[in-house]
Steps between C-alpha positions, in 0.01 A plus 500: 500500500394419145175695559683797650732499193211512261337781689813730493597389152305778325648774707853357459482447123357859458810640673735287310347591161620868539839633434663341803522234758651502848855353496736645748547880447865455486486270189746629246333655183802450262513711196122461461427758762389839354738786547444860481590667178405832359148466348610579131762212516278231655377184317183515693354164387808314629476713820142399560569128415779500753262608776409123513843447680415742786325434818143657517579779733789603277286479188242756648785718614659509149164570331448790716855636432463465128172682505652783683790528271290478176255758648779767516576468131403794268370254228366237730168465314685376183648207687259214523684358811403820690133386481606131571667595843209742584241240435700246715504752790122519460490120521688496828273770639191281413366733227433251229276728304759762487764260380268366232467855375870572506635187318330588169710827492810293424578566145832387344652738249777228407473216251439210750182348644645466855307795653167364355568154632586637846181716508282196393669301776448743774143576419401128474677433843288776668181360333549137636596619850288405790511122470167462335412295189663644182224519228531381148552843349797578724653143428468588124669820551803326694535242221488766233779694688709180527453437131623848398795471752611167350460625150731804564732313718431744798725489811173502692358177374584321821274745692206393286563131605510617860160686451344189343625295795331743743179509291460119490563469871227756565275292278591195708685318220812428698655260246505751236629762733782258600580454144521870419716570815749256348502673160523837679820404691663346183456817318591736786811707402635465872380146557856432660465762763411369848205720562338395168595120558350519861181651370452231245568221755249650742226540245556151359490345838160667583347414169633134529335490850165609358505228225630242750819423299719377787807425280499858353449642864803303620717607215415872537554502862835333479617758230358784708693383813825452302467867365414634845817322639719644209388860578483447870133596529395362844133594459476315165677200651256491789203533266621180316452315812133616526465378144665164578253464787227515250664239291531268791136567597383384154709184543351420835842543673365703800810475725717640220241770418481604865892519518518723184209715620691554835804613330313766296307606812828532716659726231194720515518528875868583493445777251172628681285437172263233624161535327156331529546278200836361636313416830235320312747293292690393815176426687368288211824303486461430876142399435589266227780352723229422777623766745172689561614707796787666310270539204240688717772727632610622160151517357416732788814704435408539123136603605637773731748625220225516251275708734783746548513571125363848406324385192230321693484191271444164657567133382318182636800278440627550858174408664462199263844382610407547858188288444711208379745541797223510760332194337828313524519576880132413532397846621189509283341799662805719406503348152134602466579849595795533273309365199211736583753799479638372165142472375421866600822624335416311191153655478654847546760441234248364252269794542788738457628310187145518337493884567846545354410302201189715440703795551776374246236432240350848539851658480589298179174612346566865589865486388409366157224763467749765595762377255255485212387851581875619504549328169205652342595860622857448364346388151270805486777734603734371237217526241417854604862599511539362140192690385623824652846468351350437150274808531775720614712397201192562272460848665872565419446407134181693464668817640767477236243519223341816656200329654630511861204674645230269337715182579533608861138540544420174323753307716384647818140402395605154421693458832186606702290270307736204552513566869131514533455188294774316708318616829178359346647171390679457826184566701288255275770230521515530890121480496491192289767331715338589817164370375654172388667433836192600699292260279742217553513529887151393584571310829219605746645676815232332710630175392852599614371621844296175552798298408721665757219472758473121428887452514489680860228269606680178385828613677308593821333163500840327453402331173853500379485293194181662372638856574835424311294361198271810515815743527664323202193531284447861605863615443505317165183678399635845599835428324313397193290816490800729552698332223214471264367864552783637281451255210241511206529126452589197725535128447201283560705323765538816696125577476413135616745540801336834602149359455609178702633716790175719501264199499697320776466817720141516428449129583688557836271802554180315424562147615327224289287774324626414151753312288673607173656347186764658268556321166738595218478328157798289397530730188578785719849565650503639854829674441460635154130605469440855621180674637439839672552464878213519754259423210308211678520595881207754514259236353620235737462740790143556391419122498643456848385822675147511341417192308574253786372723791144382548501156351431182704744274309866497426615738247729422209684736278668376172768681313621374166729616226439358155643555152267554209730542185654840566276594786548455872166415668480549877195380694406574863199287582328468855195325643400810716170674539540682156461862402124511551529460878791756539403818685513813283823607655664165417367502149664859462828340614473222241430764230789705609736193468373464135543866422858492631578178311354661174713809533822286548394274200439819288841647591705171466313327195221681326686818456766303301234334279495171691183310593416465870188513712345404834157356574323434829204259512263412766448118488151537654348550152608150416363333813842479683637719768796738511686719247720430205753760390671449161804714401651476152834649407760432229771241581830684595819325530858627610 
């Protein structure tokens, strides 16, 4: 059951981190429940905070009602909360982009900073949605918002603690998440309300389970049960028995765990709410208690329920549980069939997960690029509006001193020139940015196609470990290329990681054809020293694809990063056939790599008066074999 709890933890915690939990709908809402008042008389911030005391279905209904009421007001656009409720309706409809465009329209005409804090919270909440890793930039924004809220004594400070708890959970730092959940609860304006308290106990239990804090799990579950009994919430009471089964399971008390799991399952049967996860939990309890026949029955029931779901998603935990149950009975043929089914499901889920990760990275890249374009357009619009206003005022003054006709001509002429100049500058800027991105993304498409073909071959030949290793390196390389393509500089550590993934893939492709060495001087920091991305990969590709192709010995490519005073020296040295034996077409590719590198060096360094160069030498002139590439750029640190 511990494994099952960990699997569903992410889903449960995501649901618990929003405005509500699921205590009994009849739980009383005391004076904290929002009430309908005329829009002009409402303290909207208190109204929004009080939404925490409502069940989720009622929160959604209340938001829709307020949006409809505010939409009928004549001066609705002057009320920042009109845009708040409108954006929340977009969120419920799954239109995150529309919500992120609506929230910035919240402008507070009053003296407080409450609207600004609320706007920041809602936008950050949407940006970290999805359960993925929260990047450093977003974490900095959350901490900055918390600092401002604490400084001004905002009533929304507790929401920033809640947001940090969710962010740390998504970054798999459950201990910090648990700490911020406690701070969130202590600062909640309605921490004595049953719904808020139940939410805190549920979140704390799940996080304590994740970190293995048995004492904390026991205390939270006891508090949750006492509260559920107090408000007479039968579902919450039953859920505490499921939690108690997990506690007993961790203690090795299988009989008690089975008894608690039966209580929860019987309640679900009475209320006709049995689900596949509950079947799996009960089956696992039977299996741990050495009752394989009952375990098999409920595992099969869970499998059938999962198949009936419309989303088509499948989990291997049921088949893995079946495997153990059949092994206990000595039915090894059935156990083999079950574990084979589990293996197939894991393969499908792994492939789907990698596709989703690639799509997520691409979406993040596109979103950031779109955000930057929007910001640039807004800045240019404000600048143009300012210029036009100044010119209109100038035209008015010139008209007063009887030069209206001349001034009008002059201003129209200036406006036309400015528009043409802006168009030219915008065109040149877009061209430079496009050239920079194209120059950075130099990963050979043929390499990608070959890598996918090799992966298919490994999977088809049932080389599981090798295919998993290959897929890990391939996904890591693609992720690095997507993330680095939007940067002018990256850390040496990132470049080394990308090169390592690339070289591993090539070694798997050309078995025993070559070795590689990557060395970094002690005087260089992997995390602080910066270089342009994809600077080295084209030369490494030339060494592998062409230098090692027709040699009768094992190839070796050495990559080194050295510091010479204020200069970073990068060397790519191979023992291949050298430039002299390259076909003419291959020599052209080698020259093209040098030309591209020179253009990037010129744009990044030489144009700013810094010293940088690249030199390619054929070692055949000195009696050795191979090619040595030397790149010199200035030392750049963060």
